[in-house]
C-alpha positions in Angstrom: 17.3 2.8 -1.3 14.0 1.4 -2.7 13.3 -1.7 -2.0 12.7 -4.1 -4.4 9.0 -5.9 -4.9 9.6 -9.7 -6.1 6.7 -11.2 -7.4 6.5 -15.3 -8.0 3.8 -16.4 -10.5 4.9 -20.1 -11.0 6.3 -23.2 -9.2 9.1 -22.4 -7.2 11.6 -23.2 -4.6 12.9 -20.4 -2.6 15.5 -20.5 -0.3 18.0 -18.9 1.4 22.6 -18.6 0.9 24.7 -17.0 2.1 22.1 -13.7 2.9 20.5 -14.4 -0.8 17.0 -15.1 -2.2 17.6 -18.6 -4.3 15.3 -19.3 -6.8 15.3 -22.5 -8.6 12.2 -23.5 -10.7 12.0 -26.9 -12.5 13.3 -27.4 -15.4 15.4 -24.2 -14.5 19.3 -24.0 -13.7 18.6 -23.7 -11.0 21.5 -23.8 -7.7 23.4 -25.0 -10.8 23.4 -21.2 -12.4 26.4 -19.9 -12.1 25.2 -16.4 -13.4 24.4 -15.5 -10.1 20.9 -14.6 -12.0 18.7 -16.9 -9.4 20.1 -15.0 -6.9 18.6 -11.4 -5.3 20.5 -9.7 -2.4 17.8 -10.2 0.9 18.9 -6.5 2.1 18.0 -5.6 -1.5 14.1 -7.0 -1.1 10.9 -4.7 0.6 8.0 -6.7 -0.6 7.6 -10.4 -2.0 4.1 -11.9 -3.6 3.7 -15.3 -3.5 1.3 -16.2 -6.4 1.0 -20.1 -6.7 0.0 -23.3 -4.9 2.5 -25.3 -5.1 5.6 -22.4 -4.4 8.0 -23.8 -1.7 9.9 -21.4 1.1 12.4 -22.4 3.3 12.0 -21.4 6.7 15.6 -19.6 6.7 13.9 -17.4 3.5 11.1 -16.6 6.1 13.2 -15.7 9.1 15.7 -12.8 6.9 13.3 -11.2 4.8 11.3 -11.0 8.3 14.4 -9.5 9.8 15.3 -7.5 7.0 11.5 -5.9 7.7 10.1 -7.0 3.9 6.5 -7.9 3.1 5.7 -11.4 2.3 2.1 -11.5 0.7 0.3 -14.5 -0.5 -1.4 -15.2 -2.5 -4.9 -17.9 -2.6 -6.6 -19.6 -5.7 -7.8 -17.4 -7.6 -4.4 -15.6 -7.5 -5.3 -12.5 -4.5 -3.5 -11.1 -2.2 -4.7 -13.5 1.1 -2.5 -13.0 4.1 0.1 -10.4 4.7 3.1 -11.5 7.6 5.8 -8.8 8.6 8.4 -8.9 11.6 7.2 -8.5 15.5 10.2 -5.7 15.7 10.6 -3.1 13.3 12.8 -0.6 15.6 15.2 -0.9 17.7 13.1 1.2 20.9 9.2 -0.5 20.0 8.4 -0.2 23.3 9.0 3.9 23.6 7.5 4.1 20.8 4.2 1.6 21.6 4.2 3.5 24.2 3.4 7.4 22.8 1.3 5.8 20.1 -1.2 3.6 23.4 -0.9 6.9 25.2 -2.2 9.6 22.2 -6.0 11.7 23.3 -8.2 11.1 21.6 -8.9 15.0 20.3 -5.2 13.8 18.6 -6.8 11.4 17.1 -9.8 12.8 15.8 -6.5 15.8 14.2 -4.7 13.5 12.6 -7.8 12.0 11.0 -9.2 15.1 9.0 -5.6 16.1 8.0 -5.4 12.0 6.4 -8.8 12.9 5.1 -8.1 16.0 3.2 -5.1 14.9 1.7 -7.3 11.7 0.3 -10.4 14.3 -0.9 -7.7 16.4 -2.6 -5.6 13.9 -4.2 -8.7 12.6 -5.7 -10.1 15.8 -6.9 -6.8 16.2 -8.6 -6.9 13.1 -10.3 -10.5 13.9 -11.4 -9.2 16.9 -12.7 -6.5 15.7 -15.4 -8.1 12.6 -16.0 -11.6 13.2 -16.3 -12.0 16.5 -17.0 -14.2 16.9 -14.5 -15.6 19.9 -11.7 -14.1 20.1 -8.7 -14.6 22.6 -7.5 -17.0 20.5 -4.5 -14.8 18.6 -4.1 -12.0 21.6 -3.1 -15.2 23.0 -0.9 -15.0 19.9 0.7 -11.5 19.4 1.9 -11.8 23.0 3.7 -15.0 21.7 4.9 -13.7 18.7 6.7 -13.9 18.8 10.6 -12.0 17.1 13.4 -12.3 13.3 13.3 -14.8 13.7 9.7 -18.5 14.3 12.2 -20.3 14.6 8.2 -18.2 11.7 7.0 -17.0 14.1 3.9 -15.1 11.3 2.9 -18.4 9.3 2.1 -20.2 12.0 0.3 -16.6 13.1 -1.5 -16.1 9.1 -2.4 -19.2 9.2 -3.9 -19.0 11.8 -7.0 -15.8 10.2 -7.5 -16.3 6.5 -8.0 -18.8 8.6 -9.6 -16.8 9.9 -12.5 -13.2 7.7 -12.2 -15.0 5.8 -15.1 -17.4 7.2 -17.1 -17.1 4.4 -19.9 -17.5 1.7 -17.4 -21.5 1.8 -17.8 -23.5 0.8 -13.5 -19.5 0.7 -12.2 -19.5 1.3 -8.7 -16.2 0.1 -6.1 -17.5 -2.9 -4.1 -14.8 -5.0 -3.7 -16.7 -7.8 -5.2 -17.8 -6.5 -8.3 -17.4 -5.2 -11.6 -14.1 -5.2 -13.2 -11.9 -2.8 -12.5 -12.5 -4.0 -8.8 -10.3 -6.9 -8.9 -7.4 -4.7 -10.7 -8.5 -2.3 -7.7 -8.6 -5.0 -5.0 -4.9 -6.4 -6.1 -3.3 -3.0 -5.7 -4.8 -1.5 -2.7 -3.6 -5.2 -1.4 0.3 -4.4 -2.2 -0.6 -0.6 -0.8 -1.5 -1.9 2.3 1.7 -4.2 2.4 3.8 -1.3 1.5 2.0 1.3 4.8 1.9 -1.4 7.1 5.7 -2.2 6.3 7.0 1.4 6.7 4.5 1.3 10.3 6.5 -1.5 11.2 9.9 -0.2 10.3 9.1 3.6 12.4 8.4 1.1 15.4 4.6 1.9 15.1 1.9 -1.5 15.9 -0.3 -1.8 12.6 -3.6 -3.1 14.6 -4.0 0.2 16.5 -5.5 2.6 13.8 -6.6 6.3 14.2 -9.9 6.2 12.9 -10.2 2.0 11.9 -11.1 0.3 14.9 -12.9 -2.8 13.5 -11.9 -6.0 15.9 -11.0 -8.2 13.1 -8.7 -5.9 11.8 -5.1 -6.6 12.7 -4.4 -3.6 10.2 -6.2 -0.7 11.3 -3.8 1.8 11.4 -2.2 0.4 7.4 -5.8 0.9 6.6 -5.7 5.1 7.9 -2.5 6.3 6.7 -2.9 4.5 2.8 -6.4 6.2 2.0 -4.1 9.7 0.4 -2.4 6.8 -1.5 -5.0 5.5 -2.9 -5.7 7.4 -5.5 -2.3 6.0 -7.5 -3.6 2.9 -7.3 -6.2 4.3 -8.8 -4.8 6.1 -11.2 -2.3 2.8 -12.1 -6.2 1.7 -12.9 -7.7 4.1 -14.8 -4.4 4.2 -17.2 -5.2 0.4 -17.6 -8.8 1.6 -18.9 -8.3 4.0 -21.2 -5.2 2.0 -22.5 -8.4 -0.3 -23.4 -6.5 -3.2 -22.1 -8.4 -6.2 -21.2 -9.2 -6.3 -17.3 -11.3 -8.8 -17.0 -9.1 -10.6 -16.0 -5.9 -10.2 -14.0 -3.1 -10.8 -16.9 0.2 -10.9 -16.3 0.8 -7.4 -18.4 -2.0 -5.9 -15.7 -0.1 -7.2 -12.9 3.2 -6.1 -14.1 1.8 -2.5 -13.9 0.2 -3.3 -10.0 3.6 -4.7 -8.9 4.9 -0.3 -10.5 2.7 1.2 -7.6 6.0 1.0 -4.7 8.3 3.5 -7.4 5.2 5.5 -8.6 6.1 9.0 -8.5 4.8 11.4 -5.8 5.2 14.9 -4.6 5.8 14.5 -1.0 7.3 17.6 1.9 8.0 19.1 -1.7 10.5 17.0 -3.0 10.1 13.6 -5.8 10.2 11.0 -4.5 8.9 7.0 -5.0 6.0 6.1 -2.8 7.5 3.6 -1.2 9.7 6.0 0.2 7.6 8.3 0.7 5.2 6.1 2.3 8.6 5.8 5.4 8.3 9.7 5.1 4.9 10.0 6.2 5.1 6.9 9.0 8.2 8.5 10.7 5.8 12.1 10.7 3.5 9.8 12.2 4.8 8.9 14.9 6.7 12.8 15.5 2.7 13.3 15.8 2.3 10.6 18.4 5.1 12.6 20.3 4.3 16.3 19.4 7.4 17.0 17.9 5.3 17.6 14.6 1.4 18.7 14.6 0.9 17.4 11.0 1.2 14.1 8.8 3.7 14.0 5.8 1.5 13.4 3.0 1.6 13.6 -0.8 -0.1 15.3 -3.2 -0.6 15.0 -7.0 
C-alpha cells in the first residue's frame, strides 16, 4: 500500500482522535467539520512534513505516527527540512536483525557499496541520455570499472561529468548544498528521499545510523545516505523538469513544493516491475537485509 505524504505549510493544530490525524486550521471549521475532510487515518500516512513555526502537534499524535512507522520531518525558519524523527523499533525481530547488520564483514560492505555506485552511475547516465541527449559512453564504461569499495572513486568522477551536463542552461552551475538555484530544489527533494529511505530501513529492522560506506560520526543516517544514492536521479529528473518548463525556481514556491512532494509516488522500474518509489525503496531495504544474512548476494535497486 502506498502511504500518503502530508505537508503542512500554514499555522495548524494537529491532534489524534479515533486513530486519525485531525487537522484544525485557524479560521476554518476544524473539529466541527463533520464532512471528515479534516481527518486522515494514521495507518495511511507515511511521511509528515511540518513547514511552519506556528504548527502545534500533540504528543499522542506523534506517538501514533511513530508507531505506524511514519517519518516526521520538521523545517526551519527558511522552510528547509532540518529534522527527522523515526520510530526506535520498526520490526518485531529487530534485535536479531541488528546482530546480522553489525556482524557483516568488511569485504561484504565493499561489495555492497560497489553495487550501489554502479547502479547510481548507470541511472545518472540514463537520465543524461534521455533528458540531455549527451554522450554517456564514458559513464557506461565507468559502471563496469567500479571495483569493490570503489577505491578509484569513480562515483566522484561520474558526478563531475553528470553535473556539468545536467543543467546546461544555467551558466556556472555546480552541485553545492549552499550554492545557486536549483541547489535549493535538490536539497529539498533529497531530504524527502532521505526520509523515505530511513523510514524503510527502520521498517526492515535495520539501524539507519550504521552505513556500508558513509561513516561520519555526526551523521545519524549514514545507511540511509548510502542506500538513497541510486534513487537520487529520480529527484534530479523532477528538478530537471521544473527547470526545463521555465518555472521560477529561485525560491521554493508552493507549486514547486507540490512537485517535490510527489517524489514518494514517482514511477520506478525495480526487479522488472513498475512500482511507486516508496514501495521500491521497501524492496531495496528488504533485499539489503537478505544480503546481510547471506540469502542474497545483490541489493535490488531500481533502473531508470
